C-alpha positions, 0 to 999 in steps of 0.5 A: 772472033777467034777461029779454030778448025771445025768441030770433028765427030766424036764418040761418047762411051760408057761402061757398066761394070762388075766392080771398080777395077779390071786389075782385080778381075772386074769386067764390063757388063754393058757398053753404050756409045753414041757418035756425035756429029754436027751437034747431034747424036747420029748413031748409037751402039749398045749391048749387055755383056756376059762377063762369065761369072755372077755379079753382086747384088750391089751391082744389080741394085746400082745398075738395074742389070741382073744375072738373068739378063747377063746369062743370055747376053753375048760374050765380051769377045763378040761385043768388043769386036762389034764395039771396035768397029763402031769406034773406028779411029774417032776420038772418045769422050766419057764422064770420068774417062779414066774409068771407062778407058781402063775397062776399054783397054782391059777388054781389048787386051783380052782380045789381043788389041792394044791400040791406044785411044784418045779420050776427052773427059767431061768430068775434068772439063766440068770441074774447070768450067762449072766450079759453081756446080753443087758437084760434078757427078753426071746426074747433078750436071744434067740437072744443073744445066736442065739437059734432057734425061734420056733414061735411067742413070747407070745404064750405059746407053742412057749415060752415054747419051746424057754425057753427049748432051753435057759435052755439047753444052760444054762446047757451046758454053766455051764458044760463047764465053771465049768467042770461038767459032769452033773447038777441036777435040785436041783443044778441049782435051788440053783444057781438061788438064789445065790447072784450075787457077789458070783456066781463065788466065 
């Protein structure tokens, strides 16, 4: 039995956005985050975000978030300050983390915050650990593992909760497969970058 340091608390994050790229002027319109501690969700954070402009009908259809809802939502500056307090210095996890990371950094940059965060990615891990899955979309992986569906996909808090469930499944499967007693975040982050052919080497 290999022994590593104890599993540390992490925060799983998800953004819904007005488009695909903050470099093209897209903004966050909802954020959901959950703290995972001792193998379960311990705390939650969720808020709609008024981006300061109207979102497209396409985004409304995908997310279920409409312009009427956003018109009464708090501004990004307020939400991101509250989010920063919730995140603290915890490691972060997201499904397709590069997407959420770029929106987090873009929104923080507008507030003059440029602190880097360490992100783990359930998408990259799942591609390496579950190559037999039909695909590696969050919805597919939740159904593939028969994990609890906590709400509508493409709503930030529900996606964060379901990603947390997937993260815990990945940790449990790796512990069982390789005999680890615990898996620190740094090891999981490193595994997500290992070339596919070397995962079981």
